C-alpha positions as CSV (number, residue, x, y, z in Angstrom):
1,X,103.3,72.2,91.2
2,X,101.2,72.1,87.9
3,X,104.0,73.4,85.9
4,X,106.9,71.3,87.2
5,X,104.6,67.5,87.0
6,X,103.4,68.6,83.5
7,X,106.6,69.7,82.3
8,X,104.7,72.8,80.9
9,X,105.5,76.4,80.4
10,X,103.8,79.5,82.1
11,X,101.8,82.0,79.3
12,X,104.5,84.4,79.1
13,X,107.3,81.7,78.1
14,X,105.0,79.9,76.1
15,X,104.8,83.0,74.1
16,X,108.6,84.1,73.7
17,X,109.5,82.7,70.8
18,X,106.2,83.5,69.2
19,X,106.0,86.4,66.5
20,X,105.3,89.9,68.3
21,X,103.3,91.5,65.4
22,X,101.5,87.9,64.3
23,X,100.5,88.1,67.8
24,X,99.4,91.4,68.4
25,X,97.2,91.3,65.4
26,X,95.5,87.9,67.0
27,X,95.0,89.4,70.3
28,X,94.0,93.0,68.7
29,X,91.4,90.5,66.8
30,X,90.4,88.5,69.7
31,X,90.0,91.7,71.6
32,X,88.0,93.5,68.6
33,X,90.2,96.5,69.3
34,X,93.4,98.1,67.7
35,X,96.1,97.4,70.5
36,X,98.6,98.1,68.2
37,X,101.0,100.3,70.0
38,X,100.9,98.1,73.2
39,X,103.4,95.2,73.9
40,X,102.2,92.0,73.9
41,X,103.4,91.4,77.6
42,X,101.0,94.6,78.8
43,X,97.9,93.5,76.6
44,X,97.8,89.8,78.0
45,X,98.3,90.8,81.9
46,X,94.4,92.5,81.2
47,X,93.2,89.6,80.3
48,X,92.2,87.0,82.5
49,X,93.6,83.2,82.0
50,X,91.5,81.3,80.2
51,X,91.6,84.4,77.7
52,X,95.3,84.1,77.1
53,X,95.6,80.8,76.6
54,X,93.0,80.7,74.0
55,X,95.1,83.2,72.5
56,X,98.2,81.5,72.7
57,X,95.9,77.6,71.5
58,X,94.7,80.0,68.1
59,X,98.7,81.6,67.8
60,X,99.8,78.2,67.8
61,X,97.1,76.4,65.4
62,X,97.9,79.0,63.2
63,X,101.9,78.6,63.3
64,X,102.6,75.0,63.6
65,X,105.8,75.1,63.4
66,X,107.1,77.0,66.3
67,X,110.3,75.6,68.2
68,X,109.0,74.3,71.4
69,X,111.4,75.4,74.6
70,X,111.1,74.4,77.7
71,X,112.0,76.9,80.6
72,X,110.9,75.1,84.2
73,X,112.2,72.0,86.5
74,X,110.5,69.0,86.8
75,X,108.8,67.3,90.2
76,X,112.5,65.4,90.7
77,X,114.4,68.9,91.2
78,X,112.2,70.6,92.8
79,X,112.0,67.8,95.7
80,X,116.5,67.7,95.3
81,X,115.9,71.4,95.5
82,X,114.1,71.6,98.8
83,X,116.2,68.9,100.2
84,X,119.2,70.2,100.3
85,X,117.8,72.8,102.4
86,X,119.6,76.2,100.9
87,X,116.5,77.8,100.3
88,X,112.6,77.3,101.4
89,X,110.1,77.0,98.6
90,X,107.0,78.5,98.3
91,X,103.6,78.4,96.0
92,X,103.2,80.7,92.9
93,X,99.8,79.7,91.8
94,X,99.0,77.0,89.1
95,X,99.1,78.6,86.0
96,X,100.6,82.7,86.7
97,X,97.2,84.8,86.4
98,X,97.1,88.0,87.2
99,X,95.1,87.6,90.2
100,X,92.9,90.5,90.4
101,X,91.3,90.0,86.8
102,X,89.9,86.4,87.9
103,X,87.1,85.5,89.7
104,X,86.7,85.0,93.4
105,X,86.8,80.9,92.4
106,X,89.2,81.0,89.9
107,X,91.9,83.3,92.8
108,X,90.7,81.1,95.6
109,X,91.8,77.7,93.4
110,X,94.6,78.8,91.8
111,X,96.2,79.6,95.2
112,X,94.6,76.8,97.3
113,X,95.7,74.2,94.9
114,X,98.8,75.6,94.1
115,X,99.7,75.4,97.8
116,X,97.9,72.1,98.7
117,X,99.8,70.5,95.1
118,X,103.1,71.7,96.0
119,X,102.5,70.1,99.8
120,X,101.8,67.0,98.2
121,X,105.2,67.1,95.7
122,X,107.6,67.9,98.6
123,X,105.8,66.0,101.2
124,X,106.3,69.3,104.1
125,X,104.1,72.5,104.7
126,X,104.4,75.7,102.5
127,X,104.3,78.4,104.4
128,X,105.3,81.3,101.1
129,X,103.6,82.7,98.5
130,X,104.7,84.8,95.8
131,X,102.4,87.0,93.7
132,X,102.0,86.7,90.1
133,X,103.9,89.8,88.7
134,X,103.0,91.3,92.2
135,X,102.3,94.7,92.0
136,X,100.4,95.8,95.0
137,X,96.4,96.8,94.3
138,X,96.9,96.3,90.8
139,X,98.1,92.0,90.5
140,X,96.1,91.0,93.9
141,X,94.7,92.7,97.2
142,X,92.7,91.9,100.3
143,X,90.7,89.2,98.4
144,X,94.1,87.2,97.9
145,X,95.6,87.9,101.3
146,X,92.2,86.3,103.2
147,X,92.7,83.2,100.7
148,X,96.4,82.8,101.6
149,X,95.8,82.9,105.6
150,X,92.8,80.3,104.8
151,X,95.6,77.7,103.5
152,X,98.0,78.4,106.1
153,X,100.7,80.9,105.0
154,X,102.6,83.3,107.0
155,X,105.0,85.1,103.9
156,X,103.4,86.5,100.6
157,X,105.7,88.4,98.6
158,X,104.4,91.8,95.8
159,X,107.3,93.2,93.6
160,X,107.0,96.1,95.3
161,X,110.5,98.1,95.3
162,X,110.9,99.3,98.9
163,X,112.8,98.5,101.8
164,X,111.5,96.4,104.7
165,X,110.5,98.3,107.5
166,X,108.5,97.2,110.5
167,X,104.7,99.1,109.0
168,X,105.1,96.3,106.7
169,X,101.9,94.0,106.3
170,X,103.9,90.0,106.1
171,X,101.4,89.9,103.4
172,X,103.1,92.9,101.1
173,X,106.5,92.3,101.7
174,X,108.5,94.4,99.1
175,X,111.5,93.0,97.0
176,X,114.1,94.7,94.7
177,X,114.3,92.3,91.5
178,X,117.6,91.7,90.1
179,X,117.1,89.0,87.8
180,X,120.5,90.0,85.1
181,X,122.5,92.9,84.4
182,X,126.1,94.6,84.9
183,X,127.4,94.7,88.4
184,X,127.5,98.7,88.2
185,X,123.7,98.0,87.2
186,X,123.3,95.9,90.0
187,X,124.7,98.5,92.7
188,X,123.0,101.8,91.2
189,X,119.3,99.3,91.8
190,X,120.3,99.1,95.1
191,X,121.6,101.6,95.7
192,X,118.9,104.2,94.7
193,X,116.6,101.4,96.4
194,X,112.9,102.5,96.2
195,X,113.3,105.6,93.9
196,X,114.7,103.4,90.9
197,X,111.1,102.8,89.4
198,X,110.2,106.6,89.7
199,X,113.4,107.6,88.1
200,X,113.3,104.2,85.3
201,X,109.6,105.6,84.9
202,X,111.2,109.1,83.8
203,X,111.5,107.6,80.4
204,X,109.1,105.8,79.7
205,X,105.4,105.1,81.0
206,X,104.9,102.8,84.2
207,X,103.5,99.2,83.6
208,X,100.9,100.1,85.8
209,X,100.0,102.9,83.4
210,X,100.2,101.4,80.3
211,X,97.8,98.4,81.7
212,X,95.4,100.9,82.8
213,X,95.7,102.6,79.3
214,X,94.9,98.8,77.8
215,X,91.7,98.2,80.4
216,X,90.2,101.4,79.0
217,X,90.6,101.0,75.4
218,X,88.9,97.6,75.6
219,X,86.5,98.5,77.4
220,X,85.5,100.8,75.0
221,X,86.1,99.0,72.4
């Protein structure tokens, strides 16, 4: 709701037009650690949202001619989608932080204010939530689940690639991500199901492993 109300970008959208090499140097300087071997997105996902935006603000001060693009709907479009009854709209925090990186107060505010503000915009109750980034244990844990319950959320969605079964908690519903790709790619991903990430990670390190390496380097640096 903060993004749709203010016509803003999420942090990962804001950096799309940035020079990756320049941004990486700035991040390494901010973290006081050489992180040049890691992708920008992975480094930023190890930081608090306040630090992410400090780095972005500094980059934009140093590079004032960046072409600005806006990627999100506004409130009127959001209300139009809600009124269509085609989909259910759920909350997704205010600023898209990695919730486990944040303090209790920040995590709770990100969840509570996103639910309440969205309910005000839609003039309706919000019962659904998707965790930013959404990897169980890495991006959220029981603390976030307790905050969701306090706010009347009934279903919350992770990005764990698994088939849904009766044993899953309604606050850790898995999903298969399909944002782009050919028909063959989509069919293969659905067919392989929960084995997709395992096969993909045979060629490269998993996101969780990369981020843990970065966290270790920063803490040692």
